[in-house]
N, C-alpha and C positions, 0 to 999 in steps of 0.2 A: 589758333590751333596750337595744341601742346607739342613740345619738341618731339617726343617719341612717336606720336601719331603722324606728325609731319614727315619725319624721316621714313617711316614705313610706307606711307601713301606715295611719297615721291619715288621711292625705289619700285614699288608695285607698278605704278603707271609707266615708269621708264622702261621696265622690262616688257610691259605689254606693248610698248611702242617701238620695240626693236633693239633695245640695248642688250648686249650680250651679258655684261656685268656692270655694276655701278656702285658708287660709294658716296656717302653723305658725311661731310665733316662739319661740325657745329661748334661754335665758341660764343660764349657770352661773358661779359665782364661788367662788374659794378665797381666804380672807382670813387673814392672820397679823397679830397685833398684840402688841406688848410695850411695857409701861411700866416705866420705871426710876426709882427714887428712892433717893438716898444709896448708890449702887453696888449696890443689890439689885433684883431683879425684883419689882415691886409688883403687876403684872397681866400675864397671858399668855393668849392665846386663839388657837386655830387652828380656823377654822370653814369650812364649805362649804354652798352652797345651790344649788338648781336650780329654775327656773321655766319653765313652758310656757304660752303664750297661743295658743289656737286661735280663729280667727274664720272664718266661712263664710256664704255667701249661701244662705238656705234659704227657699223660697217668696217670693222677692223681698226678704227682709229679712236684715240682718246679725245673726248670732248669735255669742255669745262663750262661751268656757269656759276654765278655768284648772286647772292641775295642778302638782304638785311631784315626781311620780314618773313613770317611763316603763315601767310594767308593762302586761301584756296587758289586764288589766281596766280600766286607765286609759283606753284607747282608746274603749271602749263608753261609759264615763262621760262623756267629753268630748263625744262626738257627741250623746248624749242631752241633755246640758245646753245645748249650742249650739242644738239644735232648739227646746227649750223657751224659751230666751231670744229667739230669732228671732220666735217667735209673740207675745211680749208687748211687745217693745221697739218703741216708736214713733219712727221715724227722722225727724228734722227736716231732716237733710241727707244726701244720698246718699253712701254710702261706697264706695270702690273697692278692689280688690285689684290691685296694680301688676304689670304684666307684665315689668318689668325695664328697666334702662338699656342703651344700645347698648354701652357699654364701662365697665369698672371698673378703676381704677388699683390695682395691688397695692402694699401698703405693709407694711413689716416692723415690727411693734409688739411682737414677742415676743423676749425675751432668754433664751436657754437657760441661760446662766451664772447668771442670777438664779434660775431654777427649781431649780438644783442646790444652792443655799445651804441649809445646815442651820439649824434653829431656834437652835442654839447660836451660830452665826456672827452671826445677826441680833441676838440678845440682847447679844452682846459689842459689836457696833457701837452699840447704844443706850447701853450703859455708857460707851463712848468719847465719845459725843456729850455726855453729862452731864459727863464728866471734863474735856472741853475748856472747858466753861463755868465750872467751879469752880477749875481749877488756876492761872488767871492773875489772878483778881480775888477777894480775900478778902471783899469786900462782897457777893458774889453767892451766892444760894441758888437752888434749883430749884423752880419752880411745878409743871411737868410736863415729862416727856421721853418721847416716844412714837415708835416706828418701826412702820410697817405695810408689808406687801407684799400686792399684789393680783394675782390671776391670773383673767382673765375671758374667757369665750367667748360670742359672740353668733352665732346661726345663724338664717337665715330661708329658708323654702321655701314655694312655693305651687303651685297646680294649673295655673298659666299657664307653668310651666317654670322658674321662678326658683329657684335654689339657691345660697345664699351662706353663708359662714362666715368669721369673723374672731376671732383670738385675740390677746390683749394682756396684758402684765403690767407692773408698775411698783412703785416704792418711794415712799412718802410719809413723810418724817421731819419732826418738829416738836418744838421745845424752847422753853419759856417760862421766863424767868429773873426773879429779883427782886433788885434792888440796894438796900442800906440803908446810910445814913450820916447820923449826927447827927439821927436822927428823920425824915429824908427817905427816902421809899420810891418806887422806880420799877420798872416791869415792862417787859419787851421779849420779843420772840420772833423766831425764825428758822426758816424751813422750806426743804425741798428736795424736788423732785419730778422723777423720771426713771425710766428702766428700765435704766440703765447703772450697775451696781454698781461698776465700776472707776473711775468718776468721782465716787464718793461718799466724801467725807472728813469723817467724823462729828465728829472733834475740832475741825475748822475751823468747822463749823456751830455747835457749842456755844460756841466762842470768840466768834464774831460775836454770838450772843445775849447773852452776858455783857457784851461790850464795849458793845453798844447800851444796855443797862440802866444801866451805870455812867456812860456819856456824858451821860445825862439828869439825873443828880444835880445839885442846885443850880439847877434851872430855875425861871424865873418868867415872868410874863406880859408882854405888850406893850401899848402904847397902841392903842386902837381906831383903825382907819383902813383905807385901801386900800393894798395892798402888792403888789409883784412877788413871784411865788412860784415855787418849784421843788417839784414833787411827785415824791418818790421813785418808782421803778418800780412797786413793789407797791401804793403808795397810788393811783397813777393807774389800776392794774388793778382795784383795789377799787371806785373810782368808776365805771369802765366797767361793772363787773358789775351795778351798781344800775340803770344806764340802758340796758343792752344791748337791752332789750325795745322801745325806740323804733324799732329797725331791723327789727322783725318785721312781715311783711306782715299777719298776723292782727290785731296791735295797731293798725296803721294803719287797717284796715277797721272796727275796733270804736271808733275815736276815742280810743284810748289812747296815741296818738303825735301830736306836732305836726308830723310830717314829711309828712303827706298833701298831695299835689300838689307836692312839692319835688324829685321826681326830675329829675336833670340840672341842678339848681341848686346854687349855691355855699352850703354850709351850715357850712363850717369854714374855718380858716386853710389856706392853700396848703401849709403844713408837714405837714398831717394826711392820711395815707393809712391807712384802716382796712380790714383784711382779716379774713375768716373762712376759714381755710385748714385743712381737715380732712385734708390730705395732707402737712402739714409734718413733716419728719423729726425724730424724737425728741421731738415735742411730745405732751403727755399726752392731748389730745383727738382725736388723729388716728385715723381709721377710713376704710375704703374705701367704706362704704355706710351710709345711715341706717337707722332701724328700720322704714321703709316699703319698703326695698329700692332706694332711689334712690341713684345714684352720687354720692359726695361730691366736691366740687371746691374749688379755691382761688378764692374770690369777693372781688372788690374792691368794698366797700360805699361807701367814700368814697375818691376818688382826687384827690390834691392839693386837697382841700377840697370837691370836687363830689360830690354824692350820686348814685351809679351804680345801686344796686339795693337792694331789701329782701331779707330772708331768708324763705323759704317752705317749708312742707310741702305735701303734695299738695292738701289741702283749701283752704288759703289761696291757693295758686297758681291753682287753678281759679277762685276768686272774682275774681282780678285778671287773668284770661285770660292767664296766663303759665305757666311750668313750675316745678316744684319745684327749689329750689337744693340739695336734699339735707340739709335741716335739720329733718326730722321724727323726733323721738326720744321714747322712753319714759323715765320716771324709774325704772321697774321693770316686770317682766313683766305685772303687773296694771294698770298705768297706761295711760291713753289717750295717743295720740301728740300731742305739742305741738311748737311751734317751739323749737329750742334751738341754741346755737352749738356749733361743734366747737372750734376754737382762734381766738377772736376777739381781735385784737390791733392796737394802733397800730404801724404799721410803723416800725422804728427808723431813726434818722438816722446821721450819722457822728461826732457829738461825744460825748466821754466825759463822765461826770458832773463830773469836775474842771474840764473846759473850760466846762461850763454854769454851774458855780458862779462861775468867773472872769467869765463873760459877764454873769451876773446882777449882780455887784458887791454891791449892798446889797438885802437882802430876806430872805424866809423860806424855809428848806428844810423842807418838811413831811415827817416821817418816819412818822407814825401818825395815823389818824383813827378816830373811834368814832361810834356812833349812826346807822349806815347805814340801818337799818330804820325808825327813827322820825324821822330827820332829813332824809330825802330823799323827794321826790315823783317817782315814776318816770314820771308822765304829764306834769306841767308842767315837769319838769327842775329845779325849785328844790331847793336843799340848804342845810342849816345843820348843820355837823358839828363836834364837839369835836375838837381837834387838838393835836399837839405836834411839836416839831422843833428847829430851830436858827436863830438870828439870824446873818446873814452881813453882813460889811462888807469891801469890797475883795476880794470873792470868797473870803473865809476865814471859817470858823466862829468866832464870837466867844463865844457862850454858848448853852446850851440854853433852849428856850422851852416853856412849858406854860400850861394854863388859858386857851386861846384858842379861839374858834369861827370857822371859815371858812365864809363864805356866798356863794352865787352861784346861777347857773343853768347847767345842763349845756349847753344849746343855745348860750348866750352864750359859755361857756368854750371851746367848740370853736373859736369865731372868734378867741379871744384867745390861742391857743397860739402862742408865738413861736419855740420850738425844741423838737426832740425828740432825746433822747440815743440812745446806741448800746447801752444795757444792758438789752435786752429780758428781761423775766422773766414767767413764767406762774404763775398761781395757780388753785386750785380753790376757788371760793367761790360760795355761793348756788345757785340752780336754773337759771341761764342757761348753764352749761357752763364751759369753761376760758377764762380771760381773761388777756391779756398786755399789757404796756406797757413802754416805756423811761421814763427820767426825762423829764418835760416841764416846759417853762417857760411860765408864764402871765403875761400882761401886767399883770393886776391881779385881785385878789380882795379882797372885804371881810373884814376881820378884826375880831372883837369881843374885846377884852381888858379891861384895867383902865380 
């Protein structure tokens, strides 16, 4: 049975059998993945999956059911399961089925040219990525080299007249390299996320990964102390991913954020504007609606240092007597809705990384961090992370640095940001959604070294 027909028939029969209102959430995904090692295909997978979540109000309670097929008999199974669940589930909070937003912004997240690519073309691109890392540096070998394409459809309909569908596709390429010289071993990685195949230069991605690893050979530590610091764009985005939850209304309500009561107050440097923009062109997290059917918008969370809003789903918005910001998402069709970002990013400024290095003069450029899960407290904001990078003097790289630990507090760090660069980069990491940042300059961070 076709998706639209299945959704309509399921809702029709559910209402006929006593459901007051109901909703059908549908997702399907086609995934391609290829791994390359030493010029050969070491792993290749082409997979697809479909998931359906039905929920409906039956005898005053919300019942749920799940399925992976859209057959005639599936409809009766879903309805029966939902009835049984509604009778045994004890609701602590009233759930609602959303009637729909007034307007939805249409965005184009689907690239037909990407859909037309053959598996052989993708395999060849992965080989080219590996070749780019190996051909320039004899000290370099490959840890892993992987290319994925994703084709995903989300559709949501309900008995209140809502009918939404969005399709998106994209490429995720990642390569990790190992550089060895005189017993010294360094690793580095480079990734690329987009849905524009014409902008994908696999050899250049590989070359960057190889160059990164080689550039860190011969690194050693620094004396402990406080230093001015530059965080590369992807490092700043990784830090943001850990602490993104402090901007969620539900975490503020639960006491998991220190921003309660801070709305309209200055919480960051005037250089900082933080957005969650689900309508941003060509960004990997862009969608026209969330998984509750609420229209997605461009939200300014921090504007020139001032906290303007939190992010909400329907449930958390009701508790704060406000409206959803379109941030209610599932991790999968069986998951419950939670707050999640679309494209959360620090708005870029006008200065290039080279200009920021010159402005820094003397200090540390951090290019990699580790220990994000164990070394960061997402509630207090404290972090202590192993790091590596480069020591700068007079705005120039002098030598690579390793075996250091950077420590501080995220809330404090926001106030110490002196400059933001123009090199915005997005990453997909953790459970908070897509994160982005340019290079940022921090007035001081504690560094533990030798």
